[in-house]
N, CA, C and O atoms as a GROMACS GRO file, in nm:
protein
  304
    1MET      N    1   0.600   2.014  -1.189
    1MET     CA    2   0.533   1.912  -1.112
    1MET      C    3   0.599   1.777  -1.138
    1MET      O    4   0.638   1.747  -1.251
    2ILE      N    5   0.612   1.697  -1.036
    2ILE     CA    6   0.672   1.564  -1.044
    2ILE      C    7   0.562   1.463  -1.008
    2ILE      O    8   0.485   1.485  -0.914
    3ASN      N    9   0.556   1.355  -1.082
    3ASN     CA   10   0.462   1.246  -1.052
    3ASN      C   11   0.541   1.119  -1.026
    3ASN      O   12   0.623   1.080  -1.108
    4VAL      N   13   0.517   1.054  -0.911
    4VAL     CA   14   0.581   0.929  -0.875
    4VAL      C   15   0.478   0.836  -0.814
    4VAL      O   16   0.370   0.881  -0.775
    5GLN      N   17   0.510   0.708  -0.806
    5GLN     CA   18   0.423   0.612  -0.738
    5GLN      C   19   0.486   0.575  -0.603
    5GLN      O   20   0.606   0.551  -0.593
    6ILE      N   21   0.401   0.571  -0.501
    6ILE     CA   22   0.448   0.538  -0.369
    6ILE      C   23   0.364   0.424  -0.309
    6ILE      O   24   0.255   0.392  -0.358
    7SER      N   25   0.417   0.365  -0.202
    7SER     CA   26   0.344   0.262  -0.131
    7SER      C   27   0.336   0.303   0.017
    7SER      O   28   0.438   0.330   0.080
    8LEU      N   29   0.215   0.306   0.069
    8LEU     CA   30   0.191   0.340   0.209
    8LEU      C   31   0.108   0.228   0.269
    8LEU      O   32  -0.010   0.246   0.301
    9ASN      N   33   0.171   0.111   0.285
    9ASN     CA   34   0.096  -0.009   0.322
    9ASN      C   35   0.094  -0.038   0.472
    9ASN      O   36   0.060  -0.150   0.513
   10SER      N   37   0.131   0.058   0.555
   10SER     CA   38   0.120   0.038   0.700
   10SER      C   39   0.092   0.172   0.769
   10SER      O   40   0.120   0.278   0.713
   11ILE      N   41   0.038   0.165   0.888
   11ILE     CA   42   0.006   0.288   0.963
   11ILE      C   43   0.134   0.368   0.992
   11ILE      O   44   0.135   0.491   0.982
   12ASP      N   45   0.240   0.296   1.030
   12ASP     CA   46   0.365   0.365   1.059
   12ASP      C   47   0.422   0.435   0.937
   12ASP      O   48   0.479   0.544   0.948
   13LYS      N   49   0.408   0.372   0.819
   13LYS     CA   50   0.453   0.437   0.695
   13LYS      C   51   0.376   0.564   0.665
   13LYS      O   52   0.434   0.664   0.623
   14VAL      N   53   0.244   0.560   0.687
   14VAL     CA   54   0.162   0.678   0.663
   14VAL      C   55   0.206   0.791   0.754
   14VAL      O   56   0.222   0.905   0.710
   15LYS      N   57   0.225   0.760   0.883
   15LYS     CA   58   0.264   0.865   0.978
   15LYS      C   59   0.400   0.924   0.943
   15LYS      O   60   0.415   1.046   0.943
   16SER      N   61   0.496   0.841   0.914
   16SER     CA   62   0.630   0.891   0.881
   16SER      C   63   0.631   0.968   0.749
   16SER      O   64   0.706   1.064   0.734
   17PHE      N   65   0.546   0.925   0.651
   17PHE     CA   66   0.535   0.994   0.524
   17PHE      C   67   0.481   1.136   0.544
   17PHE      O   68   0.537   1.232   0.491
   18VAL      N   69   0.372   1.149   0.621
   18VAL     CA   70   0.313   1.282   0.646
   18VAL      C   71   0.412   1.371   0.720
   18VAL      O   72   0.427   1.488   0.686
   19ASN      N   73   0.479   1.316   0.820
   19ASN     CA   74   0.580   1.395   0.893
   19ASN      C   75   0.694   1.440   0.802
   19ASN      O   76   0.746   1.550   0.818
   20ALA      N   77   0.733   1.355   0.708
   20ALA     CA   78   0.844   1.388   0.617
   20ALA      C   79   0.806   1.501   0.521
   20ALA      O   80   0.886   1.590   0.495
   21ILE      N   81   0.683   1.497   0.467
   21ILE     CA   82   0.649   1.598   0.364
   21ILE      C   83   0.600   1.730   0.422
   21ILE      O   84   0.599   1.831   0.352
   22THR      N   85   0.559   1.731   0.548
   22THR     CA   86   0.511   1.857   0.607
   22THR      C   87   0.622   1.959   0.623
   22THR      O   88   0.594   2.077   0.646
   23GLN      N   89   0.747   1.918   0.612
   23GLN     CA   90   0.857   2.013   0.620
   23GLN      C   91   0.867   2.102   0.496
   23GLN      O   92   0.938   2.203   0.498
   24PHE      N   93   0.798   2.065   0.390
   24PHE     CA   94   0.802   2.142   0.265
   24PHE      C   95   0.678   2.232   0.256
   24PHE      O   96   0.570   2.195   0.300
   25ASP      N   97   0.696   2.351   0.197
   25ASP     CA   98   0.587   2.449   0.186
   25ASP      C   99   0.492   2.425   0.068
   25ASP      O  100   0.381   2.478   0.066
   26PHE      N  101   0.534   2.347  -0.030
   26PHE     CA  102   0.452   2.329  -0.146
   26PHE      C  103   0.354   2.214  -0.127
   26PHE      O  104   0.358   2.142  -0.028
   27ASP      N  105   0.264   2.199  -0.226
   27ASP     CA  106   0.154   2.102  -0.216
   27ASP      C  107   0.192   1.965  -0.268
   27ASP      O  108   0.269   1.951  -0.363
   28PHE      N  109   0.138   1.864  -0.204
   28PHE     CA  110   0.148   1.724  -0.245
   28PHE      C  111   0.007   1.669  -0.256
   28PHE      O  112  -0.073   1.687  -0.164
   29ASP      N  113  -0.024   1.602  -0.367
   29ASP     CA  114  -0.155   1.540  -0.384
   29ASP      C  115  -0.138   1.392  -0.407
   29ASP      O  116  -0.050   1.350  -0.482
   30LEU      N  117  -0.222   1.312  -0.342
   30LEU     CA  118  -0.229   1.169  -0.368
   30LEU      C  119  -0.346   1.141  -0.459
   30LEU      O  120  -0.456   1.190  -0.436
   31ILE      N  121  -0.322   1.062  -0.564
   31ILE     CA  122  -0.425   1.035  -0.664
   31ILE      C  123  -0.447   0.884  -0.668
   31ILE      O  124  -0.354   0.808  -0.695
   32SER      N  125  -0.570   0.844  -0.639
   32SER     CA  126  -0.608   0.704  -0.643
   32SER      C  127  -0.742   0.693  -0.715
   32SER      O  128  -0.847   0.727  -0.660
   33GLY      N  129  -0.737   0.645  -0.838
   33GLY     CA  130  -0.859   0.642  -0.918
   33GLY      C  131  -0.908   0.781  -0.946
   33GLY      O  132  -0.835   0.863  -1.001
   34ARG      N  133  -1.032   0.810  -0.908
   34ARG     CA  134  -1.088   0.944  -0.931
   34ARG      C  135  -1.074   1.035  -0.809
   34ARG      O  136  -1.122   1.148  -0.810
   35TYR      N  137  -1.008   0.987  -0.704
   35TYR     CA  138  -0.993   1.064  -0.582
   35TYR      C  139  -0.857   1.136  -0.579
   35TYR      O  140  -0.754   1.076  -0.610
   36VAL      N  141  -0.860   1.264  -0.541
   36VAL     CA  142  -0.739   1.340  -0.522
   36VAL      C  143  -0.742   1.392  -0.377
   36VAL      O  144  -0.835   1.463  -0.337
   37ILE      N  145  -0.639   1.355  -0.300
   37ILE     CA  146  -0.634   1.384  -0.157
   37ILE      C  147  -0.510   1.467  -0.127
   37ILE      O  148  -0.404   1.445  -0.186
   38ASP      N  149  -0.522   1.562  -0.034
   38ASP     CA  150  -0.405   1.635   0.015
   38ASP      C  151  -0.317   1.535   0.088
   38ASP      O  152  -0.360   1.474   0.186
   39ALA      N  153  -0.192   1.519   0.041
   39ALA     CA  154  -0.103   1.417   0.100
   39ALA      C  155  -0.059   1.453   0.242
   39ALA      O  156  -0.004   1.368   0.312
   40LYS      N  157  -0.082   1.573   0.285
   40LYS     CA  158  -0.045   1.613   0.422
   40LYS      C  159  -0.157   1.584   0.522
   40LYS      O  160  -0.144   1.614   0.640
   41SER      N  161  -0.267   1.524   0.474
   41SER     CA  162  -0.381   1.494   0.558
   41SER      C  163  -0.384   1.344   0.591
   41SER      O  164  -0.413   1.261   0.505
   42ILE      N  165  -0.354   1.312   0.717
   42ILE     CA  166  -0.355   1.172   0.757
   42ILE      C  167  -0.494   1.112   0.737
   42ILE      O  168  -0.506   1.001   0.685
   43MET      N  169  -0.596   1.181   0.777
   43MET     CA  170  -0.735   1.130   0.762
   43MET      C  171  -0.768   1.107   0.614
   43MET      O  172  -0.833   1.009   0.579
   44GLY      N  173  -0.723   1.197   0.529
   44GLY     CA  174  -0.748   1.182   0.386
   44GLY      C  175  -0.678   1.058   0.331
   44GLY      O  176  -0.736   0.984   0.251
   45ILE      N  177  -0.555   1.034   0.373
   45ILE     CA  178  -0.481   0.918   0.327
   45ILE      C  179  -0.550   0.789   0.367
   45ILE      O  180  -0.556   0.696   0.288
   46PHE      N  181  -0.603   0.783   0.489
   46PHE     CA  182  -0.668   0.661   0.534
   46PHE      C  183  -0.803   0.638   0.463
   46PHE      O  184  -0.863   0.532   0.479
   47SER      N  185  -0.850   0.735   0.387
   47SER     CA  186  -0.974   0.713   0.310
   47SER      C  187  -0.943   0.643   0.176
   47SER      O  188  -1.034   0.604   0.103
   48LEU      N  189  -0.814   0.626   0.144
   48LEU     CA  190  -0.775   0.561   0.020
   48LEU      C  191  -0.751   0.412   0.040
   48LEU      O  192  -0.738   0.365   0.153
   49ASP      N  193  -0.746   0.339  -0.070
   49ASP     CA  194  -0.712   0.197  -0.066
   49ASP      C  195  -0.560   0.188  -0.062
   49ASP      O  196  -0.494   0.205  -0.164
   50LEU      N  197  -0.505   0.161   0.055
   50LEU     CA  198  -0.360   0.159   0.073
   50LEU      C  199  -0.295   0.028   0.036
   50LEU      O  200  -0.174   0.013   0.049
   51SER      N  201  -0.373  -0.069  -0.008
   51SER     CA  202  -0.316  -0.198  -0.047
   51SER      C  203  -0.253  -0.193  -0.188
   51SER      O  204  -0.180  -0.284  -0.227
   52LYS      N  205  -0.281  -0.084  -0.261
   52LYS     CA  206  -0.227  -0.068  -0.396
   52LYS      C  207  -0.135   0.054  -0.399
   52LYS      O  208  -0.146   0.141  -0.313
   53PRO      N  209  -0.044   0.060  -0.498
   53PRO     CA  210   0.038   0.181  -0.513
   53PRO      C  211  -0.049   0.304  -0.540
   53PRO      O  212  -0.156   0.296  -0.600
   54ILE      N  213   0.000   0.418  -0.492
   54ILE     CA  214  -0.074   0.544  -0.508
   54ILE      C  215   0.013   0.642  -0.584
   54ILE      O  216   0.134   0.648  -0.563
   55ASP      N  217  -0.048   0.718  -0.672
   55ASP     CA  218   0.024   0.823  -0.745
   55ASP      C  219   0.040   0.948  -0.656
   55ASP      O  220  -0.056   0.992  -0.593
   56LEU      N  221   0.160   1.002  -0.653
   56LEU     CA  222   0.187   1.123  -0.577
   56LEU      C  223   0.226   1.233  -0.674
   56LEU      O  224   0.322   1.218  -0.750
   57ALA      N  225   0.153   1.345  -0.672
   57ALA     CA  226   0.185   1.461  -0.753
   57ALA      C  227   0.251   1.565  -0.661
   57ALA      O  228   0.192   1.606  -0.561
   58ILE      N  229   0.372   1.605  -0.695
   58ILE     CA  230   0.447   1.700  -0.615
   58ILE      C  231   0.451   1.832  -0.691
   58ILE      O  232   0.507   1.840  -0.800
   59HIS      N  233   0.392   1.935  -0.633
   59HIS     CA  234   0.384   2.065  -0.698
   59HIS      C  235   0.500   2.151  -0.652
   59HIS      O  236   0.483   2.244  -0.574
   60ALA      N  237   0.621   2.119  -0.703
   60ALA     CA  238   0.742   2.188  -0.661
   60ALA      C  239   0.821   2.231  -0.783
   60ALA      O  240   0.830   2.158  -0.882
   61GLU      N  241   0.878   2.348  -0.775
   61GLU     CA  242   0.967   2.395  -0.880
   61GLU      C  243   1.112   2.389  -0.833
   61GLU      O  244   1.203   2.369  -0.913
   62ALA      N  245   1.134   2.405  -0.703
   62ALA     CA  246   1.270   2.404  -0.647
   62ALA      C  247   1.282   2.286  -0.550
   62ALA      O  248   1.182   2.222  -0.517
   63ASN      N  249   1.402   2.257  -0.507
   63ASN     CA  250   1.431   2.152  -0.407
   63ASN      C  251   1.386   2.013  -0.452
   63ASN      O  252   1.356   1.928  -0.367
   64LYS      N  253   1.381   1.988  -0.581
   64LYS     CA  254   1.332   1.857  -0.629
   64LYS      C  255   1.420   1.743  -0.578
   64LYS      O  256   1.369   1.637  -0.540
   65ASP      N  257   1.551   1.763  -0.578
   65ASP     CA  258   1.642   1.657  -0.531
   65ASP      C  259   1.621   1.628  -0.383
   65ASP      O  260   1.624   1.513  -0.341
   66GLU      N  261   1.600   1.734  -0.305
   66GLU     CA  262   1.577   1.714  -0.161
   66GLU      C  263   1.446   1.640  -0.137
   66GLU      O  264   1.440   1.552  -0.051
   67VAL      N  265   1.342   1.673  -0.211
   67VAL     CA  266   1.214   1.605  -0.197
   67VAL      C  267   1.228   1.458  -0.232
   67VAL      O  268   1.179   1.372  -0.159
   68MET      N  269   1.294   1.427  -0.342
   68MET     CA  270   1.309   1.290  -0.385
   68MET      C  271   1.392   1.208  -0.284
   68MET      O  272   1.366   1.089  -0.265
   69GLU      N  273   1.488   1.270  -0.220
   69GLU     CA  274   1.567   1.204  -0.117
   69GLU      C  275   1.479   1.166   0.004
   69GLU      O  276   1.491   1.057   0.059
   70VAL      N  277   1.392   1.259   0.044
   70VAL     CA  278   1.300   1.233   0.157
   70VAL      C  279   1.200   1.124   0.123
   70VAL      O  280   1.159   1.047   0.210
   71LEU      N  281   1.160   1.116  -0.004
   71LEU     CA  282   1.058   1.019  -0.046
   71LEU      C  283   1.112   0.879  -0.078
   71LEU      O  284   1.033   0.787  -0.101
   72LYS      N  285   1.244   0.862  -0.079
   72LYS     CA  286   1.302   0.733  -0.116
   72LYS      C  287   1.241   0.611  -0.044
   72LYS      O  288   1.217   0.510  -0.110
   73PRO      N  289   1.215   0.617   0.088
   73PRO     CA  290   1.161   0.497   0.151
   73PRO      C  291   1.020   0.459   0.105
   73PRO      O  292   0.975   0.348   0.133
   74TYR      N  293   0.951   0.547   0.037
   74TYR     CA  294   0.811   0.523  -0.002
   74TYR      C  295   0.795   0.493  -0.151
   74TYR      O  296   0.691   0.446  -0.195
   75LEU      N  297   0.900   0.523  -0.229
   75LEU     CA  298   0.891   0.504  -0.374
   75LEU      C  299   0.885   0.357  -0.413
   75LEU      O  300   0.941   0.271  -0.345
   76ILE      N  301   0.817   0.331  -0.523
   76ILE     CA  302   0.808   0.194  -0.573
   76ILE      C  303   0.914   0.174  -0.679
   76ILE      O  304   0.924   0.065  -0.735
   0.00000   0.00000   0.00000
């Protein structure tokens, strides 16, 4: 599992983020305080406070380099 911090401070960023990660078969979780949200859920993401950085847990064993390349625009 990989943990990184991301910023999703606009609607367009949220949409492009979800589109980018749905190409992968493994799970992504967004963690904000005590809330854990499926990162592939646009509605779930909008329930979070997007003004602050959000922790992203990536449940992947393979393709880690490919995932990190896709996530570059969102990393803090």
